[in-house]
C-alpha positions in Angstrom: 6.2 71.9 -177.9 6.0 75.7 -177.4 2.9 75.9 -179.6 1.3 73.0 -177.6 1.9 74.9 -174.3 0.4 78.1 -175.7 -2.7 76.1 -177.0 -3.1 74.5 -173.6 -2.9 77.9 -171.8 -5.5 79.4 -174.2 -7.7 76.4 -173.5 -7.5 76.9 -169.8 -8.3 80.6 -170.2 -11.3 80.1 -172.4 -14.7 81.0 -171.0 -16.8 78.2 -169.5 -19.3 76.6 -171.9 -22.6 78.5 -172.0 -21.2 81.6 -170.2 -21.8 83.9 -173.1 -25.3 82.7 -173.5 -25.9 83.2 -169.8 -24.5 86.7 -169.9 -26.8 87.5 -172.9 -29.9 86.2 -171.1 -28.9 88.2 -167.9 -28.6 91.3 -170.0 -32.0 90.8 -171.6 -33.6 90.1 -168.2 -31.9 93.1 -166.7 -33.2 95.5 -169.4 -36.7 94.1 -169.3 -36.9 94.3 -165.5 -35.4 97.8 -165.6 -38.6 99.0 -167.3 -40.6 98.5 -164.2 -41.5 101.5 -162.0 -39.3 100.4 -159.1 -39.4 101.1 -155.4 -40.4 104.7 -155.1 -38.7 105.4 -151.8 -35.3 104.3 -152.8 -35.5 105.8 -156.3 -36.4 109.1 -154.6 -33.3 108.9 -152.6 -31.0 108.2 -155.6 -32.7 111.0 -157.5 -32.4 113.5 -154.6 -28.8 112.6 -153.8 -27.6 112.9 -157.4 -29.4 116.2 -157.8 -27.7 117.5 -154.6 -24.3 116.2 -155.8 -24.8 117.9 -159.1 -25.7 121.3 -157.6 -23.5 121.4 -154.5 -21.3 118.4 -154.3 -20.6 116.4 -151.1 -21.0 119.6 -149.0 -24.8 119.7 -149.5 -25.7 116.0 -150.0 -27.8 114.6 -147.2 -27.3 110.9 -147.4 -26.8 108.2 -144.8 -25.4 105.6 -147.2 -22.0 103.9 -147.7 -19.5 106.1 -149.5 -18.9 104.0 -152.6 -22.4 104.4 -153.9 -22.2 108.2 -153.2 -19.0 108.3 -155.3 -20.7 106.5 -158.1 -23.6 108.9 -158.0 -21.1 111.8 -157.9 -19.6 110.4 -161.2 -23.1 110.4 -162.7 -23.7 113.9 -161.5 -20.4 115.1 -163.2 -21.4 113.4 -166.4 -24.8 115.2 -166.4 -22.9 118.5 -165.9 -20.5 117.5 -168.7 -23.3 117.1 -171.2 -25.2 120.1 -169.9 -28.2 118.2 -168.7 -30.3 119.4 -165.8 -32.7 117.1 -164.1 -33.1 113.8 -165.9 -35.8 111.0 -165.8 -36.0 108.7 -162.8 -35.5 105.8 -165.2 -32.1 107.1 -166.3 -31.0 107.6 -162.7 -32.3 104.1 -161.9 -30.2 102.7 -164.8 -27.1 104.5 -163.6 -27.6 103.5 -160.0 -28.1 99.7 -160.6 -25.5 99.4 -163.4 -22.9 98.3 -160.8 -25.4 95.7 -159.6 -25.5 94.3 -163.1 -21.7 94.1 -163.2 -21.7 92.3 -159.9 -24.4 89.9 -161.3 -22.2 89.2 -164.4 -19.2 88.5 -162.1 -21.3 86.1 -160.0 -22.5 84.3 -163.1 -18.9 83.9 -164.2 -17.8 82.6 -160.8 -20.6 80.0 -160.6 -19.9 78.9 -164.2 -16.2 78.5 -163.4 -16.9 76.6 -160.2 -19.2 74.2 -162.0 -16.7 73.6 -164.8 -13.9 72.9 -162.3 -16.3 70.3 -160.8 -16.7 68.6 -164.2 -20.2 70.0 -164.8 -21.1 71.9 -168.0 -22.6 75.2 -166.9 -25.2 75.4 -169.6 -26.7 72.0 -168.6 -26.8 72.9 -164.8 -29.9 74.3 -163.1 -27.5 76.0 -160.6 -26.1 78.1 -163.4 -29.5 79.1 -164.9 -30.9 79.8 -161.4 -28.0 82.3 -161.0 -28.7 83.8 -164.4 -32.4 84.1 -163.7 -32.4 84.5 -160.0 -35.7 86.1 -159.0 -34.2 87.7 -155.9 -31.5 89.4 -157.8 -33.9 90.5 -160.5 -36.6 91.8 -158.2 -34.1 93.5 -155.8 -31.9 95.0 -158.5 -33.2 96.1 -161.9 -36.9 95.8 -161.0 -37.0 97.6 -157.6 -33.8 99.7 -158.2 -32.0 98.6 -155.0 -28.3 97.9 -154.7 -28.0 95.0 -152.3 -25.6 93.1 -154.5 -23.1 96.0 -154.7 -20.7 94.5 -152.2 -20.3 91.2 -154.0 -17.2 91.9 -156.1 -14.9 93.2 -153.3 -16.1 90.5 -150.9 -15.7 87.7 -153.4 -12.2 89.0 -154.4 -11.3 89.0 -150.7 -12.3 85.4 -150.3 -10.5 84.4 -153.5 -7.4 86.3 -152.2 -7.4 84.3 -149.0 -7.9 81.1 -150.9 -4.8 81.8 -153.1 -2.6 82.8 -150.1 -2.7 86.5 -150.7 -3.9 87.2 -147.2 -2.8 90.8 -147.2 -5.6 91.7 -149.7 -8.3 90.0 -147.7 -9.0 92.7 -145.1 -8.6 95.4 -147.7 -11.3 93.8 -149.9 -13.5 93.3 -146.9 -13.5 97.0 -145.9 -14.2 97.9 -149.5 -17.2 95.6 -149.4 -18.4 97.4 -146.2 -17.8 100.8 -147.9 -20.0 99.6 -150.7 -22.8 98.1 -148.6 -22.9 97.9 -144.8 -24.6 94.5 -144.9 -21.2 93.1 -145.9 -20.4 93.2 -142.2 -22.0 89.7 -142.0 -18.8 88.4 -143.6 -16.7 89.7 -140.7 -16.5 86.4 -138.8 -15.4 84.6 -142.0 -12.6 87.1 -142.9 -11.6 87.3 -139.2 -11.2 83.5 -139.1 -9.2 83.3 -142.4 -7.0 86.2 -141.3 -6.2 84.9 -137.9 -5.4 81.5 -139.3 -3.0 83.1 -141.7 -1.4 85.5 -139.3 -0.2 82.7 -137.0 2.2 81.6 -139.7 3.0 85.0 -141.2 3.6 87.7 -138.6 4.0 90.3 -141.3 0.3 90.1 -142.0 -0.3 92.2 -139.0 0.2 95.1 -141.4 -3.0 94.2 -143.2 -5.2 95.7 -140.5 -3.7 99.3 -140.6 -3.6 99.0 -144.5 -7.3 98.1 -144.5 -8.1 101.0 -142.2 -6.2 103.4 -144.5 -8.2 102.2 -147.5 -11.5 102.6 -145.6 -10.5 106.1 -144.6 -9.5 107.0 -148.2 -12.9 106.0 -149.6 -14.9 107.6 -146.7 -13.0 110.7 -145.7 -14.3 113.1 -148.4 -18.1 112.6 -148.0 -17.7 112.3 -144.2 -15.6 115.5 -143.9 -18.0 117.3 -146.2 -21.0 116.3 -144.2 
């Protein structure tokens, strides 16, 4: 009986059918699209900001962008210093900048595949799954142009899942992380506000979620803002 329970748990935790193939296709598409020249204006910003972070840190960077991307570029700048590299090619900076977009894309593919499987649909036979894997908007905006509009998806989706599972304290925290990743995540504010207010009626202790979320936002923003 114990072995049967373990087998059933492993079966439930197995990846959705076709997910590995979808991830492989997404990786190939990502690498092929990455070879394009990209959108010169944004690539110029990423290049300039990483160079400024490499030479003078947050004190000299002149960027009007959410802090999580600046933290990611700062990590890249430290790695360049660690391997004693000076200025690098725009292609390498583009790869470093959009790598979190690829991670967000992979997570989105997994979420779509899992939702389809819970609905009794095999992902590899669903056009919804393959449209997510080969979504032209994601491809053009991310690896091809070098923009980061999908950057907020992981914290926003985690916040929505947290509310769905009754972990309402995490919802506002994930939301502010999404805003700190990309300001466009503010469009989800009415959704999170509605979910939070519905939960707080029955759980007064959730009132602490707002100051907790504010503290998280300050933690991720205070260093680049104070340096500026």
